[in-house]
Backbone as JSON Lines, residues from 0, in Angstrom:
{"i":0,"aa":"X","n":[0.97,-0.83,0.33],"ca":[-0.21,-0.17,0.41],"c":[0.59,0.94,0.3]}
{"i":1,"aa":"X","n":[0.6,2.26,-0.72],"ca":[1.33,3.06,-0.91],"c":[1.49,4.31,0.35]}
{"i":2,"aa":"X","n":[2.39,4.63,0.89],"ca":[2.05,5.77,1.91],"c":[1.03,7.06,1.59]}
{"i":3,"aa":"X","n":[0.06,7.41,2.74],"ca":[-0.91,7.94,2.42],"c":[0.05,9.73,2.01]}
{"i":4,"aa":"X","n":[-0.52,10.39,1.43],"ca":[0.14,11.45,0.93],"c":[-0.29,12.49,1.96]}
{"i":5,"aa":"X","n":[0.52,13.86,2.36],"ca":[-0.04,14.58,2.73],"c":[-0.39,15.59,1.98]}
{"i":6,"aa":"X","n":[-1.1,16.32,2.52],"ca":[-1.84,17.53,1.85],"c":[-0.94,18.77,1.78]}
{"i":7,"aa":"X","n":[0.21,18.59,2.48],"ca":[0.65,20.14,2.58],"c":[2.43,19.75,2.76]}
{"i":8,"aa":"X","n":[3.1,20.62,1.93],"ca":[4.32,20.39,1.32],"c":[5.63,20.19,2.54]}
{"i":9,"aa":"X","n":[5.78,18.81,2.37],"ca":[6.81,18.36,3.15],"c":[8.41,19.4,3.43]}
{"i":10,"aa":"X","n":[8.13,20.49,4.37],"ca":[8.71,21.49,4.38],"c":[9.72,21.74,5.94]}
{"i":11,"aa":"X","n":[8.97,20.42,7.08],"ca":[9.94,20.31,7.63],"c":[11.04,19.29,7.63]}
{"i":12,"aa":"X","n":[12.53,19.37,8.85],"ca":[12.98,18.15,8.15],"c":[13.5,17.54,9.85]}
{"i":13,"aa":"X","n":[14.52,16.12,9.81],"ca":[14.62,15.47,10.61],"c":[15.37,15.06,10.47]}
{"i":14,"aa":"X","n":[16.51,14.55,11.4],"ca":[18.05,13.94,10.86],"c":[18.04,12.92,11.39]}
{"i":15,"aa":"X","n":[18.93,11.49,10.87],"ca":[18.52,10.33,11.5],"c":[20.12,9.94,11.44]}
{"i":16,"aa":"X","n":[20.86,9.58,11.92],"ca":[22.5,9.77,12.38],"c":[22.93,7.77,11.93]}
{"i":17,"aa":"X","n":[23.62,7.5,11.57],"ca":[23.95,6.99,11.02],"c":[26.12,6.4,10.99]}
{"i":18,"aa":"X","n":[26.54,5.46,11.23],"ca":[28.04,5.67,11.33],"c":[28.16,5.67,9.59]}
{"i":19,"aa":"X","n":[29.44,5.93,9.4],"ca":[29.84,5.92,7.69],"c":[29.62,4.82,6.83]}
{"i":20,"aa":"X","n":[29.44,3.77,7.66],"ca":[28.74,1.98,6.82],"c":[27.72,2.78,6.7]}
{"i":21,"aa":"X","n":[27.06,2.41,7.52],"ca":[25.81,2.42,7.14],"c":[25.29,3.67,6.63]}
{"i":22,"aa":"X","n":[25.39,4.74,6.32],"ca":[25.1,5.32,5.81],"c":[24.96,5.11,4.47]}
{"i":23,"aa":"X","n":[27.13,4.82,4.09],"ca":[27.0,4.29,2.95],"c":[25.56,3.19,2.1]}
{"i":24,"aa":"X","n":[25.61,2.78,2.74],"ca":[24.46,1.21,3.02],"c":[22.61,1.61,2.12]}
{"i":25,"aa":"X","n":[22.33,2.71,3.22],"ca":[21.24,3.96,2.71],"c":[21.34,4.11,1.59]}
{"i":26,"aa":"X","n":[22.65,4.76,1.19],"ca":[22.97,5.74,-0.05],"c":[22.48,4.91,-1.46]}
{"i":27,"aa":"X","n":[23.56,3.71,-0.76],"ca":[23.57,2.52,-2.19],"c":[21.72,1.83,-2.23]}
{"i":28,"aa":"X","n":[21.0,1.7,-1.24],"ca":[19.79,1.16,-1.24],"c":[18.96,2.33,-2.34]}
{"i":29,"aa":"X","n":[19.34,3.08,-1.84],"ca":[18.28,4.29,-2.6],"c":[18.86,4.32,-3.54]}
{"i":30,"aa":"X","n":[19.95,4.28,-4.06],"ca":[20.25,4.53,-5.18],"c":[19.71,2.81,-5.7]}
{"i":31,"aa":"X","n":[19.76,2.38,-5.89],"ca":[19.17,1.13,-6.31],"c":[18.17,0.75,-6.38]}
{"i":32,"aa":"X","n":[17.09,1.52,-5.64],"ca":[15.04,1.2,-5.6],"c":[15.11,2.33,-6.33]}
{"i":33,"aa":"X","n":[16.09,3.71,-6.39],"ca":[15.7,4.9,-7.63],"c":[14.54,5.94,-7.17]}
{"i":34,"aa":"X","n":[15.09,6.05,-5.62],"ca":[14.09,6.61,-4.64],"c":[15.17,8.07,-3.82]}
{"i":35,"aa":"X","n":[14.65,8.73,-3.17],"ca":[15.1,9.59,-2.54],"c":[15.42,9.25,-1.08]}
{"i":36,"aa":"X","n":[16.63,9.56,-0.59],"ca":[16.86,9.57,0.74],"c":[15.6,10.09,1.54]}
{"i":37,"aa":"X","n":[15.43,11.1,0.84],"ca":[14.22,11.6,2.08],"c":[12.88,10.69,2.18]}
{"i":38,"aa":"X","n":[12.94,10.29,0.78],"ca":[11.27,9.65,0.89],"c":[11.67,7.91,1.89]}
{"i":39,"aa":"X","n":[13.22,7.38,1.32],"ca":[13.01,6.34,2.39],"c":[12.31,6.97,3.3]}
{"i":40,"aa":"X","n":[13.72,7.68,4.19],"ca":[13.38,7.79,5.2],"c":[12.16,7.79,6.13]}
{"i":41,"aa":"X","n":[11.59,9.6,5.56],"ca":[9.96,9.11,6.3],"c":[9.24,8.33,5.88]}
{"i":42,"aa":"X","n":[9.26,7.42,4.79],"ca":[8.25,6.69,3.82],"c":[8.79,5.35,5.64]}
{"i":43,"aa":"X","n":[9.78,4.88,6.64],"ca":[10.19,4.0,7.42],"c":[9.57,4.57,8.72]}
{"i":44,"aa":"X","n":[9.85,5.72,9.25],"ca":[9.31,6.17,9.69],"c":[8.03,6.46,9.89]}
{"i":45,"aa":"X","n":[7.06,7.15,9.16],"ca":[5.95,7.03,9.03],"c":[4.83,5.46,9.02]}
{"i":46,"aa":"X","n":[5.46,4.76,8.22],"ca":[5.5,3.19,7.89],"c":[5.49,3.26,10.11]}
{"i":47,"aa":"X","n":[6.25,3.55,10.85],"ca":[6.57,2.44,11.74],"c":[5.03,3.34,13.25]}
{"i":48,"aa":"X","n":[5.21,4.81,12.99],"ca":[3.99,4.94,13.93],"c":[2.92,4.79,13.75]}
{"i":49,"aa":"X","n":[2.31,4.17,11.55],"ca":[1.17,4.02,11.43],"c":[0.8,2.47,12.2]}
{"i":50,"aa":"X","n":[2.14,1.57,12.31],"ca":[1.56,0.33,12.82],"c":[1.85,0.26,14.19]}
{"i":51,"aa":"X","n":[2.86,1.07,14.97],"ca":[2.39,1.51,16.39],"c":[1.07,2.06,16.67]}
{"i":52,"aa":"X","n":[0.61,2.9,15.97],"ca":[-0.14,3.95,16.69],"c":[-1.97,2.58,16.24]}
{"i":53,"aa":"X","n":[-1.33,1.67,15.13],"ca":[-3.25,0.54,15.2],"c":[-2.73,-0.84,16.11]}
{"i":54,"aa":"X","n":[-1.47,-1.36,16.34],"ca":[-1.5,-2.64,16.72],"c":[-0.84,-2.61,18.33]}
{"i":55,"aa":"X","n":[-0.8,-3.17,19.18],"ca":[-0.35,-3.16,20.58],"c":[0.96,-4.49,19.64]}
{"i":56,"aa":"X","n":[2.22,-3.85,20.03],"ca":[3.11,-4.88,19.42],"c":[3.64,-5.91,20.39]}
{"i":57,"aa":"X","n":[3.43,-7.15,19.94],"ca":[3.61,-8.72,20.57],"c":[4.95,-8.7,21.13]}
{"i":58,"aa":"X","n":[5.31,-9.37,22.53],"ca":[6.78,-9.22,22.96],"c":[7.39,-10.31,22.28]}
{"i":59,"aa":"X","n":[8.49,-9.38,21.93],"ca":[9.7,-10.42,21.53],"c":[10.17,-11.19,22.75]}
{"i":60,"aa":"X","n":[10.83,-12.33,22.43],"ca":[11.81,-12.78,22.97],"c":[13.29,-12.77,22.62]}
{"i":61,"aa":"X","n":[14.18,-12.8,23.89],"ca":[15.76,-12.11,23.44],"c":[16.34,-12.89,24.71]}
{"i":62,"aa":"X","n":[17.35,-13.76,24.14],"ca":[18.31,-14.6,24.63],"c":[19.44,-13.89,24.64]}
{"i":63,"aa":"X","n":[20.18,-13.82,25.93],"ca":[21.24,-13.01,26.35],"c":[22.34,-14.18,27.03]}
{"i":64,"aa":"X","n":[23.16,-14.4,26.32],"ca":[24.31,-15.16,27.19],"c":[25.15,-14.09,27.85]}
{"i":65,"aa":"X","n":[25.52,-14.2,29.37],"ca":[26.59,-13.36,29.46],"c":[27.67,-14.05,30.79]}
{"i":66,"aa":"X","n":[28.59,-13.91,30.61],"ca":[29.73,-14.95,30.82],"c":[30.72,-13.9,31.65]}
{"i":67,"aa":"X","n":[30.1,-14.05,33.29],"ca":[30.64,-13.9,34.25],"c":[31.08,-14.57,35.56]}
{"i":68,"aa":"X","n":[32.27,-13.89,36.45],"ca":[32.7,-14.85,37.53],"c":[31.81,-15.51,37.91]}
{"i":69,"aa":"X","n":[32.08,-16.81,38.46],"ca":[31.66,-17.76,39.1],"c":[30.96,-17.0,40.63]}
{"i":70,"aa":"X","n":[31.79,-16.18,41.01],"ca":[30.93,-15.5,42.52],"c":[29.7,-14.45,42.06]}
{"i":71,"aa":"X","n":[30.05,-13.95,40.84],"ca":[28.94,-13.52,40.61],"c":[27.91,-13.69,40.14]}
{"i":72,"aa":"X","n":[28.13,-14.68,39.39],"ca":[26.87,-15.79,39.07],"c":[26.48,-16.73,40.41]}
{"i":73,"aa":"X","n":[26.89,-16.82,41.23],"ca":[26.18,-16.9,42.95],"c":[25.47,-15.91,43.53]}
{"i":74,"aa":"X","n":[26.36,-14.6,43.17],"ca":[25.35,-14.0,43.38],"c":[24.17,-13.33,42.49]}
{"i":75,"aa":"X","n":[24.02,-13.48,41.5],"ca":[22.76,-13.4,40.89],"c":[21.71,-14.45,41.08]}
{"i":76,"aa":"X","n":[22.46,-16.01,41.76],"ca":[21.11,-17.03,41.77],"c":[20.68,-16.22,42.61]}
{"i":77,"aa":"X","n":[21.52,-15.73,44.25],"ca":[20.62,-15.63,45.47],"c":[20.02,-14.67,44.91]}
{"i":78,"aa":"X","n":[20.48,-13.46,44.39],"ca":[19.17,-12.81,44.66],"c":[17.86,-12.96,44.22]}
{"i":79,"aa":"X","n":[18.0,-13.81,42.72],"ca":[16.89,-13.85,42.23],"c":[15.95,-15.19,43.32]}
{"i":80,"aa":"X","n":[16.75,-15.8,43.57],"ca":[16.36,-16.71,44.85],"c":[15.36,-15.77,46.3]}
{"i":81,"aa":"X","n":[15.92,-15.32,46.41],"ca":[15.6,-14.27,47.49],"c":[14.08,-13.26,46.9]}
{"i":82,"aa":"X","n":[13.8,-13.83,45.38],"ca":[12.71,-12.62,45.6],"c":[12.26,-13.63,44.99]}
{"i":83,"aa":"X","n":[12.3,-15.11,45.08],"ca":[11.14,-16.22,44.27],"c":[11.23,-16.04,42.44]}
{"i":84,"aa":"X","n":[12.65,-16.04,42.11],"ca":[12.64,-15.8,40.51],"c":[13.64,-16.34,40.18]}
{"i":85,"aa":"X","n":[13.45,-16.96,38.59],"ca":[14.71,-17.44,38.55],"c":[15.19,-15.89,37.7]}
{"i":86,"aa":"X","n":[16.65,-16.54,37.16],"ca":[17.51,-15.83,37.0],"c":[17.11,-14.43,36.11]}
{"i":87,"aa":"X","n":[16.75,-15.05,34.86],"ca":[15.96,-14.85,33.57],"c":[14.86,-13.6,34.33]}
{"i":88,"aa":"X","n":[14.23,-14.21,34.57],"ca":[13.07,-13.34,35.81],"c":[13.5,-12.05,36.53]}
{"i":89,"aa":"X","n":[14.72,-12.22,37.71],"ca":[15.77,-11.13,37.9],"c":[16.3,-9.92,37.07]}
{"i":90,"aa":"X","n":[16.79,-10.76,35.74],"ca":[17.14,-9.46,35.15],"c":[16.36,-9.16,34.22]}
{"i":91,"aa":"X","n":[15.36,-10.09,33.27],"ca":[14.0,-9.18,32.9],"c":[13.86,-7.33,34.01]}
{"i":92,"aa":"X","n":[13.4,-7.97,34.66],"ca":[13.01,-7.03,36.33],"c":[13.89,-6.05,36.28]}
{"i":93,"aa":"X","n":[15.08,-6.19,36.33],"ca":[16.22,-4.83,36.39],"c":[16.27,-4.35,34.83]}
{"i":94,"aa":"X","n":[16.33,-4.9,33.94],"ca":[16.77,-4.39,32.76],"c":[15.57,-3.95,32.17]}
{"i":95,"aa":"X","n":[14.35,-3.87,32.12],"ca":[13.16,-3.3,31.17],"c":[12.8,-1.78,32.16]}
{"i":96,"aa":"X","n":[12.99,-1.5,33.44],"ca":[12.99,-0.27,33.57],"c":[14.27,1.11,33.37]}
{"i":97,"aa":"X","n":[15.17,0.15,32.73],"ca":[16.14,0.96,32.62],"c":[15.94,1.26,30.9]}
{"i":98,"aa":"X","n":[15.49,0.79,30.58],"ca":[15.3,0.13,28.82],"c":[14.7,1.51,28.91]}
{"i":99,"aa":"X","n":[13.07,1.32,29.46],"ca":[11.85,2.41,29.67],"c":[11.98,3.78,29.06]}
{"i":100,"aa":"X","n":[13.43,4.11,30.54],"ca":[13.55,5.36,31.03],"c":[14.69,6.23,30.0]}
{"i":101,"aa":"X","n":[15.98,5.12,29.37],"ca":[16.99,5.28,29.34],"c":[16.46,5.87,27.53]}
{"i":102,"aa":"X","n":[17.19,6.83,27.22],"ca":[16.87,7.77,25.88],"c":[18.75,6.6,24.86]}
{"i":103,"aa":"X","n":[18.13,6.66,23.5],"ca":[19.0,5.68,23.12],"c":[20.33,6.85,22.41]}
{"i":104,"aa":"X","n":[21.37,6.95,22.02],"ca":[21.89,7.66,21.84],"c":[23.02,7.17,21.3]}
{"i":105,"aa":"X","n":[23.79,7.65,19.84],"ca":[25.01,6.7,19.64],"c":[26.57,7.44,20.47]}
{"i":106,"aa":"X","n":[27.21,6.96,20.92],"ca":[28.84,6.96,20.98],"c":[30.07,7.06,20.03]}
{"i":107,"aa":"X","n":[29.25,6.52,18.82],"ca":[30.27,6.43,17.68],"c":[30.54,7.68,17.41]}
{"i":108,"aa":"X","n":[31.67,7.62,16.17],"ca":[31.04,9.38,14.71],"c":[29.97,8.3,14.1]}
{"i":109,"aa":"X","n":[29.07,9.35,14.22],"ca":[27.95,9.63,13.32],"c":[28.43,10.23,11.91]}
{"i":110,"aa":"X","n":[27.17,10.34,11.06],"ca":[27.13,10.84,9.96],"c":[25.37,11.28,9.52]}
{"i":111,"aa":"X","n":[24.72,12.23,9.51],"ca":[23.31,12.48,9.12],"c":[23.05,12.64,8.17]}
{"i":112,"aa":"X","n":[21.77,11.91,8.18],"ca":[21.0,12.35,6.63],"c":[19.73,13.27,7.55]}
{"i":113,"aa":"X","n":[19.12,13.82,6.13],"ca":[17.92,14.71,6.31],"c":[17.18,14.25,5.68]}
{"i":114,"aa":"X","n":[15.5,13.93,6.2],"ca":[14.41,13.58,5.52],"c":[13.47,14.53,6.02]}
{"i":115,"aa":"X","n":[12.62,14.69,5.1],"ca":[11.2,15.93,4.92],"c":[9.99,15.05,5.4]}
{"i":116,"aa":"X","n":[8.95,15.92,6.13],"ca":[7.94,15.6,6.6],"c":[7.08,17.15,6.91]}
{"i":117,"aa":"X","n":[5.59,16.9,5.96],"ca":[4.74,17.84,6.46],"c":[4.6,18.53,7.89]}
{"i":118,"aa":"X","n":[4.29,18.96,8.06],"ca":[3.88,19.84,9.02],"c":[2.74,18.52,10.32]}
{"i":119,"aa":"X","n":[2.15,17.99,9.42],"ca":[1.35,16.8,10.36],"c":[2.19,15.81,10.62]}
{"i":120,"aa":"X","n":[2.75,15.29,9.48],"ca":[3.59,14.54,9.38],"c":[4.74,14.59,10.65]}
{"i":121,"aa":"X","n":[4.79,15.54,10.62],"ca":[6.32,16.06,11.59],"c":[5.79,15.56,13.28]}
{"i":122,"aa":"X","n":[4.63,16.54,13.44],"ca":[4.26,16.69,14.47],"c":[3.01,15.24,15.28]}
{"i":123,"aa":"X","n":[3.08,13.91,13.84],"ca":[2.25,13.07,14.64],"c":[4.13,12.44,15.09]}
{"i":124,"aa":"X","n":[5.2,12.23,14.44],"ca":[6.42,11.45,14.44],"c":[6.75,12.0,15.32]}
{"i":125,"aa":"X","n":[6.68,13.41,16.09],"ca":[7.39,13.88,17.21],"c":[6.72,13.26,18.42]}
{"i":126,"aa":"X","n":[5.35,13.36,18.71],"ca":[4.39,13.05,19.51],"c":[4.51,11.69,19.57]}
{"i":127,"aa":"X","n":[4.58,10.41,18.42],"ca":[4.92,9.04,18.44],"c":[5.98,8.74,19.21]}
{"i":128,"aa":"X","n":[6.88,9.32,18.84],"ca":[8.56,9.12,19.64],"c":[8.63,9.05,20.56]}
{"i":129,"aa":"X","n":[8.4,11.26,21.26],"ca":[8.0,11.06,22.65],"c":[7.52,9.82,23.09]}
{"i":130,"aa":"X","n":[5.96,10.05,22.77],"ca":[5.38,9.03,23.64],"c":[6.1,7.31,24.23]}
{"i":131,"aa":"X","n":[7.2,7.61,23.58],"ca":[7.77,5.76,23.6],"c":[8.74,6.31,24.04]}
{"i":132,"aa":"X","n":[9.43,7.68,24.01],"ca":[10.68,8.11,25.31],"c":[11.81,7.36,23.55]}
{"i":133,"aa":"X","n":[11.61,7.96,22.86],"ca":[13.12,6.69,21.89],"c":[13.7,9.15,21.11]}
{"i":134,"aa":"X","n":[14.67,8.53,20.27],"ca":[15.39,9.75,20.09],"c":[14.83,9.47,18.43]}
{"i":135,"aa":"X","n":[14.74,10.7,17.87],"ca":[14.5,10.42,16.19],"c":[15.66,10.14,15.86]}
{"i":136,"aa":"X","n":[16.58,10.93,16.23],"ca":[17.97,10.64,15.55],"c":[18.63,8.76,15.51]}
{"i":137,"aa":"X","n":[18.17,8.16,16.37],"ca":[19.04,6.52,16.55],"c":[17.92,5.93,15.95]}
{"i":138,"aa":"X","n":[16.71,6.29,16.32],"ca":[15.19,5.29,15.88],"c":[15.16,5.0,14.71]}
{"i":139,"aa":"X","n":[14.74,6.03,13.57],"ca":[14.5,6.42,12.62],"c":[15.52,6.21,12.03]}
{"i":140,"aa":"X","n":[17.59,6.22,12.31],"ca":[18.42,5.24,11.35],"c":[18.29,3.22,11.87]}
{"i":141,"aa":"X","n":[17.3,3.35,12.59],"ca":[17.75,1.52,13.35],"c":[15.97,1.3,12.37]}
{"i":142,"aa":"X","n":[15.53,1.88,12.55],"ca":[14.21,0.94,11.87],"c":[14.98,1.09,10.13]}
{"i":143,"aa":"X","n":[15.57,2.09,9.47],"ca":[16.12,1.79,7.88],"c":[17.0,0.89,8.21]}
{"i":144,"aa":"X","n":[17.92,0.75,8.9],"ca":[19.03,-0.32,8.3],"c":[17.82,-1.79,8.85]}
{"i":145,"aa":"X","n":[17.27,-1.6,9.64],"ca":[16.0,-3.01,9.89],"c":[15.52,-3.54,8.54]}
{"i":146,"aa":"X","n":[14.9,-1.99,7.93],"ca":[14.24,-1.95,7.1],"c":[15.29,-2.73,5.74]}
{"i":147,"aa":"X","n":[16.64,-2.52,5.4],"ca":[17.92,-2.93,4.45],"c":[17.94,-4.06,5.01]}
{"i":148,"aa":"X","n":[17.95,-4.39,6.0],"ca":[18.01,-5.98,6.65],"c":[17.52,-7.27,5.83]}
{"i":149,"aa":"X","n":[15.68,-6.59,5.96],"ca":[14.98,-7.34,5.53],"c":[15.0,-7.32,3.9]}
{"i":150,"aa":"X","n":[15.76,-6.47,3.18],"ca":[15.38,-6.24,1.92],"c":[16.76,-7.61,1.65]}
{"i":151,"aa":"X","n":[17.72,-7.51,2.04],"ca":[19.03,-7.85,1.95],"c":[18.09,-9.5,1.99]}
{"i":152,"aa":"X","n":[17.86,-9.78,3.21],"ca":[16.8,-11.64,3.47],"c":[15.95,-11.61,2.26]}
{"i":153,"aa":"X","n":[15.79,-11.32,1.16],"ca":[14.26,-11.82,0.42],"c":[14.89,-12.24,-0.89]}
């Protein structure tokens, strides 16, 4: 389904940050698909807003392997046991609040790409990102790279 066309011109811009290698991947993808960078990034962003607004996101199972010293492992087991939890449940309960509060940001050198939105799209995207406590610069780049990975797997 083609994206909904806005009634007004795309005069507002936002920025997505990429590492130099990621930026190169986006540029090559847009050249190959004969689409503008702005069109690609704004479509990815607005598609996520539309999906996120319509449906409750299902939980995804993530497996994490930790290599910690034996003494630390014993502490983890004891903390979990004292709260009548498994170590997985204990780690889950510690990690989720941190993820809820934390803003995403890059620590490495980044390069920016601009994408344009109409005033309504800009307001909608900013509101959505604020409600999820997400950074536009990093979340949209995450979505774009996820889209590129899905295209590569096809």
